[in-house]
N, C-alpha and C positions, 0 to 999 in steps of 0.2 A: 626510311629503312635502312637499318644499318647490319650487314650483312656483317657474319664472323661462321669459325668453323669450330662446330662441337665434337670432343672425340668420348665415344662410350666405352664402357668397358671391353676386350676381349681386342684390341686395334682398331675397331672399325672408325670410320671417320664420315660422316652425314653432312651436307649441308648446312647449314642451320639461319634462321631470323629469327632477330627480334622486334616484334614492334612497339610501335609507340602505346600500346593498349600493356601493356605486359607480357603479351601473348609470345611462347616459341614455340618458331617454326621446322619441325624438321623433316627430312624430305629422305624419302624410302628410295632408293634405285635401283632397279633388277639385279644390278653387278654389286652389290652389298656382301658381306658375309654374312649375312644373317638374311638375306634371301635362299627358302629351300627352293631346289629345283625340282620341277614338277615334270614327271617323264613324258606326259601327254600334253603337255604345255611348249609353247615355240614364243620366244621373248625376238619382236623384229623393232628397226632404228627406220623410220622413216623420215624423209629426207628434211618434212616440211612438218615434224612435231617432235614430240614428246615417243619413250620407249616404250614398248607393248605387250605386253602376256598376253598370250590369247591361249585359253584350252578348246581342246575339241571332244565330242564328243558325236560316235555314230548312232542308229538308231541298230537294236540287238534285238530280233525278234525272237530269239530262245527267251527271251522273259515273259510274254505274253501280255498278260494284264498287271504283273508284277512288279513294282518300280523297281528301277536303282537308284539308291543313292550312294553318290562318289562327292568324296570330302578329300583335303588336300591346305597344307597348309603352308602359308607361301611365305610368312617371314615367323623366325622365331627369334626373339631377344631374350640374353640372360640378364636378370639385374640392370634392365638399361637407366641413365641417369636421369630420371623424372623427378622431380623436387613437388610437384603438384600431383592433387587427388584428382585433379579433373582434365582430361584433354578430349581433345574428340579426331578420328579417324576422315581425311576426307580425299576425295578422287576424283575418276572420273568410270564409268564402267558401261559396260557396252554386251549386247547379247541380241544374238538369235536362234530362236525356235526353241526358249527354253518355253516345257508344257505345264511346267509347277512353280510351286513357290518356292522360288530359289532361295540363298541367304548365300552375303558374305559376313562373317562372324570377328571382331575384337574379343580374347579372351584375358583377362587380365588374373595375374597369380598374385595373390598377398599373404602374408604371414600368418596374420588373425585371421582372417574373413574367406582363405581359401579363394579358389577360381570360379570367375565369375565372369560371364559371356555378355554381349551388347549384338544388337543384329541387324541386319536390314528387311526389319518384319513389320513395317509398318503396309498400312494399306493406302496412303500417300505420304507426301513430304521427301526430307534424304535420304530419310532411312524406308523407304519404299522396298516392298518386293522386287525380285528379281524373274518378273513372266513377261513371258511371250517374246518379242522382237524392239529391240530399243539403239537407235544410233548412241552414241558417246554422250550419257548428261553425267552431272557430277550426284553425289553421292556424300554423305556423312555420318556415322558410326557415334555417340555420346555415351561418353562413359563417367564416372564419378564416385568414389569410395569416402567410407567415413574410415578406413585403418588408417591409422597416421604415420604406418612405413611406407618404404620405396615399393613400386613393385618386383616379382622375383622375378615375372619370366613375363613377355608382355607375348603374342600367338598373333597372326590376322588367317585366317582362313575360309575358305570357299567351302559351299557345299551344294549341290548341283541333284536335281530330282529328275527323274523320268525314267523309262525304258529305255536306256539306252546305257552304253560303255563308252569307256576313257574309251581314247586311241590316238597314237601319234601323227601329223598333220603329214608327213612325208610318206607315211602308207595309207593312205588314203586314196581312195581309184577320181578318177576326174566327174566323178556322174553323182558319188554322193554327196549330199548336204548336209552335213554333219550339226551338231546343236552346237555354238559358240559362245563362250564367257569372256572378254578383253576386260583389261583393266593398265590403268595407264595414272598419272599426277598422284603417286598414295604420298602421303603427308599425314605426321603427326603433332597434331597441334596441341601445344599445354597452356592451361590457364588460370591464372593465379587464384583463380576463382570462379564457381558456376557457370558456365557459358550462359549467354542466354540464348533463348528458345526460337529455336525458329518462327516465323508468321505463319498461323493458319492459311489452308490455301482458300484462296478465293470464292468468294461463293459464285455458286453456274449461274447466269443470270436466264429466267426461266419466260421464253418465247409468248407472250399475250393471247391470252384465250382469245380468240374469235367471237362474235357473240351471235349466239344462232337470230336468224334471218324472220321477221317476223311475220306469223302468219295471217294472211290474206283474207280480209273483209266481204264475205260474202254484200252482194250484190242483192237491196232488195228486190220482191219479186214483183214479178207486171200481175197486177187483178183483171 
């Protein structure tokens, strides 16, 4: 794979690679000018891996049975130099204690078709909802359009549900166990043609049902 640098409008320089099948891979680091600072989040730099953005949310009793919706824009790219109408946002996501079907979103704005969004809103596969607790796992969000022009703007957003409020991690007492949402290794993969669909999930093998024991045969009575 041949490495090169791709300059986007606004002076942003991103690491880019061209694969043999014609795809273009654009890395999205957290220190890029298009990364939007999230006050409730924290970027860490592990020595054994890539930088991670983590958003913390603490329980808020004041909400009672009402759900709080936390929304934040993580990246906003004006007039990105994408030449194809087909691309996928990929990365790795981890979360703890998310009580509802939270989402990552890729919103694309075009001159003719307006703004539309794709999200992690499926039950299985790489576009699966964010719910419960998970170690880092890969995700992908696919986008295709028939609009002939280039996108005016791309946004990467997160929407978290639950009876919680966002909180700065430095202000959390050590006894608080917040909901967390973590993201790393974001890339935008551009395809010259619609990308292949992901394979369907493997069927779950059902355990064989044991046969019921045969009824005992009564012994013939004695006269």
